N, CA, C and O of each residue as an XYZ file, in Angstrom:
292
protein
N     -16.604    -35.574     44.594
C     -15.402    -34.939     44.258
C     -14.214    -35.859     44.437
O     -13.229    -35.718     43.712
N     -14.264    -36.806     45.379
C     -13.148    -37.748     45.588
C     -12.984    -38.648     44.402
O     -11.860    -38.983     44.029
N     -14.103    -39.060     43.786
C     -13.955    -39.902     42.593
C     -13.247    -39.182     41.476
O     -12.445    -39.801     40.776
N     -13.507    -37.884     41.268
C     -12.875    -37.092     40.290
C     -11.370    -36.949     40.591
O     -10.534    -36.967     39.687
N     -11.065    -36.811     41.853
C      -9.649    -36.716     42.263
C      -8.928    -38.008     42.002
O      -7.774    -37.988     41.574
N      -9.581    -39.158     42.249
C      -8.962    -40.450     41.969
C      -8.695    -40.639     40.467
O      -7.644    -41.133     40.060
N      -9.666    -40.237     39.674
C      -9.502    -40.335     38.174
C      -8.351    -39.454     37.724
O      -7.538    -39.871     36.899
N      -8.270    -38.252     38.249
C      -7.218    -37.334     37.906
C      -5.849    -37.888     38.297
O      -4.888    -37.774     37.537
N      -5.765    -38.485     39.483
C      -4.504    -39.077     39.938
C      -4.130    -40.271     39.036
O      -2.961    -40.429     38.681
N      -5.071    -41.075     38.679
C      -4.797    -42.214     37.826
C      -4.356    -41.776     36.444
O      -3.437    -42.354     35.864
N      -5.024    -40.737     35.911
C      -4.642    -40.223     34.612
C      -3.242    -39.607     34.656
O      -2.472    -39.731     33.704
N      -2.920    -38.937     35.779
C      -1.558    -38.376     35.905
C      -0.493    -39.436     35.949
O       0.544    -39.302     35.300
N      -0.733    -40.509     36.718
C       0.268    -41.613     36.755
C       0.421    -42.299     35.427
O       1.543    -42.607     35.024
N      -0.705    -42.559     34.706
C      -0.654    -43.146     33.401
C       0.159    -42.251     32.442
O       0.967    -42.734     31.649
N      -0.074    -40.976     32.539
C       0.693    -40.084     31.623
C       2.153    -40.091     31.986
O       2.975    -40.059     31.070
N       2.551    -40.129     33.235
C       3.950    -40.183     33.618
C       4.605    -41.465     33.078
O       5.664    -41.433     32.452
N       3.936    -42.584     33.344
C       4.495    -43.911     32.866
C       4.522    -43.920     31.327
O       5.509    -44.390     30.761
N       3.498    -43.427     30.628
C       3.516    -43.485     29.181
C       4.600    -42.565     28.632
O       5.254    -42.933     27.657
N       4.821    -41.384     29.214
C       5.866    -40.495     28.672
C       7.268    -41.092     28.904
O       8.148    -40.970     28.052
N       7.461    -41.741     30.070
C       8.777    -42.364     30.326
C       8.996    -43.510     29.332
O      10.092    -43.647     28.787
N       7.983    -44.323     29.091
C       8.200    -45.442     28.151
C       8.306    -44.908     26.723
O       9.049    -45.463     25.915
N       7.607    -43.888     26.417
C       7.742    -43.264     25.095
C       9.198    -42.796     24.846
O       9.774    -43.046     23.787
N       9.739    -42.144     25.804
C      11.091    -41.632     25.686
C      12.122    -42.764     25.523
O      13.031    -42.666     24.699
N      11.973    -43.817     26.300
C      12.865    -44.976     26.256
C      12.716    -45.661     24.887
O      13.723    -45.999     24.266
N      11.471    -45.874     24.402
C      11.242    -46.536     23.132
C      11.730    -45.707     21.990
O      12.264    -46.259     21.028
N      11.570    -44.373     22.045
C      12.015    -43.479     20.994
C      13.557    -43.540     20.859
O      14.089    -43.583     19.750
N      14.234    -43.542     21.973
C      15.694    -43.720     21.963
C      16.074    -45.042     21.369
O      16.974    -45.130     20.534
N      15.366    -46.102     21.817
C      15.698    -47.439     21.335
C      15.507    -47.534     19.813
O      16.430    -47.936     19.105
N      14.307    -47.164     19.296
C      14.057    -47.233     17.875
C      14.979    -46.255     17.140
O      15.431    -46.616     16.053
N      15.295    -45.068     17.623
C      16.172    -44.154     16.966
C      17.586    -44.715     16.865
O      18.253    -44.539     15.846
N      18.045    -45.392     17.922
C      19.376    -46.010     17.886
C      19.495    -47.106     16.846
O      20.481    -47.195     16.114
N      18.445    -47.953     16.801
C      18.420    -49.029     15.797
C      18.394    -48.454     14.409
O      19.135    -48.918     13.542
N      17.574    -47.467     14.165
C      17.498    -46.839     12.848
C      18.871    -46.217     12.444
O      19.302    -46.312     11.295
N      19.502    -45.611     13.392
C      20.777    -44.914     13.114
C      21.862    -45.945     12.797
O      22.659    -45.763     11.876
N      21.876    -47.030     13.576
C      22.922    -48.080     13.405
C      22.753    -48.778     12.023
O      23.721    -49.066     11.319
N      21.455    -49.032     11.680
C      21.208    -49.865     10.500
C      20.942    -49.042      9.248
O      20.579    -49.612      8.219
N      21.108    -47.730      9.296
C      20.846    -46.825      8.152
C      19.478    -47.168      7.638
O      19.346    -47.762      6.568
N      18.445    -46.802      8.388
C      17.060    -47.218      8.171
C      16.523    -46.853      6.773
O      16.957    -45.888      6.145
N      15.601    -47.635      6.340
C      14.841    -47.367      5.109
C      13.516    -46.732      5.524
O      13.259    -46.599      6.720
N      12.634    -46.321      4.535
C      11.402    -45.650      4.866
C      10.434    -46.443      5.737
O       9.719    -45.862      6.554
N      10.404    -47.773      5.570
C       9.547    -48.605      6.416
C       9.967    -48.559      7.891
O       9.152    -48.406      8.801
N      11.309    -48.703      8.074
C      11.771    -48.610      9.467
C      11.576    -47.226     10.053
O      11.332    -47.104     11.254
N      11.674    -46.184      9.249
C      11.434    -44.870      9.709
C       9.973    -44.678     10.155
O       9.719    -44.007     11.156
N       9.050    -45.239      9.447
C       7.642    -45.149      9.783
C       7.333    -45.876     11.045
O       6.631    -45.369     11.920
N       7.859    -47.073     11.139
C       7.621    -47.877     12.346
C       8.296    -47.181     13.535
O       7.729    -47.136     14.627
N       9.494    -46.642     13.330
C      10.200    -46.004     14.437
C       9.522    -44.759     14.892
O       9.733    -44.350     16.033
N       8.692    -44.103     14.053
C       8.004    -42.933     14.549
C       6.604    -43.241     15.100
O       6.097    -42.460     15.905
N       5.977    -44.313     14.711
C       4.658    -44.607     15.213
C       4.668    -45.556     16.366
O       3.851    -45.404     17.274
N       5.537    -46.521     16.387
C       5.551    -47.578     17.416
C       5.729    -46.978     18.827
O       4.998    -47.394     19.726
N       6.642    -46.037     19.076
C       6.771    -45.499     20.441
C       5.516    -44.899     20.987
O       5.220    -45.018     22.176
N       4.749    -44.232     20.091
C       3.506    -43.605     20.558
C       2.548    -44.700     20.998
O       1.968    -44.599     22.079
N       2.360    -45.748     20.191
C       1.373    -46.798     20.508
C       1.853    -47.586     21.705
O       1.104    -47.767     22.665
N       3.088    -48.058     21.668
C       3.615    -48.841     22.767
C       3.769    -48.060     24.023
O       3.592    -48.596     25.117
N       4.106    -46.763     23.892
C       4.216    -45.931     25.078
C       2.923    -45.859     25.810
O       2.887    -45.982     27.035
N       1.839    -45.658     25.070
C       0.498    -45.631     25.767
C       0.116    -46.921     26.420
O      -0.390    -46.947     27.542
N       0.373    -48.040     25.677
C       0.051    -49.362     26.241
C       0.904    -49.713     27.455
O       0.405    -50.249     28.444
N       2.204    -49.403     27.367
C       3.047    -49.645     28.533
C       2.660    -48.780     29.644
O       2.713    -49.230     30.789
N       2.254    -47.512     29.407
C       1.851    -46.664     30.487
C       0.636    -47.158     31.259
O       0.586    -47.058     32.485
N      -0.345    -47.692     30.532
C      -1.502    -48.200     31.189
C      -1.125    -49.477     31.937
O      -1.540    -49.639     33.085
N      -0.398    -50.342     31.371
C       0.029    -51.597     32.041
C       0.872    -51.312     33.261
O       0.705    -51.958     34.295
N       1.794    -50.335     33.156
C       2.645    -49.959     34.294
C       1.775    -49.392     35.403
O       2.044    -49.674     36.570
N       0.806    -48.651     35.119
C      -0.160    -48.109     36.130
C      -0.903    -49.252     36.818
O      -1.045    -49.259     38.041
N      -1.380    -50.224     36.024
C      -2.111    -51.334     36.620
C      -1.193    -52.170     37.506
O      -1.623    -52.652     38.554
N       0.073    -52.351     37.101
C       1.051    -53.089     37.874
C       1.309    -52.297     39.181
O       1.300    -52.859     40.276
N       1.530    -51.017     39.034
C       1.811    -50.186     40.220
C       0.705    -50.210     41.253
O       0.977    -50.295     42.450
N      -0.578    -50.133     40.793
C      -1.683    -50.196     41.727
C      -1.797    -51.552     42.383
O      -2.212    -51.630     43.539
N      -1.450    -52.609     41.703
C      -1.514    -53.960     42.251
C      -0.375    -54.115     43.278
O      -0.576    -54.678     44.355
N       0.767    -53.632     42.948
C       1.918    -53.658     43.879
C       1.638    -52.913     45.120
O       1.945    -53.394     46.210
N       1.050    -51.723     45.003
C       0.757    -50.903     46.178
C      -0.302    -51.538     47.104
O      -0.275    -51.375     48.324
N      -1.233    -52.267     46.464
C      -2.305    -52.833     47.305
C      -1.829    -54.153     48.004
O      -2.503    -54.664     48.898
N      -0.671    -54.676     47.578
C      -0.136    -55.864     48.216
C      -0.663    -57.139     47.600
O      -0.403    -58.208     48.152
N      -1.372    -57.102     46.516
C      -1.913    -58.324     45.876
C      -0.934    -58.981     44.978
O      -1.283    -60.014     44.406
N       0.261    -58.494     44.789
C       1.233    -58.996     43.870
C       1.896    -60.216     44.342
O       2.758    -60.758     43.649
């Protein structure tokens, strides 16, 4: 049961980090598109990139957080 609890805690932290980075990236891409009067290509990248990068940043932030907490940093 402890292993399942650890996996659940890890998934929860990854989700928190991913959602935070998704929100920041969405704001960043939205601001750039708004300032530059985006075209369809920029609109497509601006809607897909935060989802992909948000997940990747969430996993990487989790890995960094675990390393930092263990003192190996």
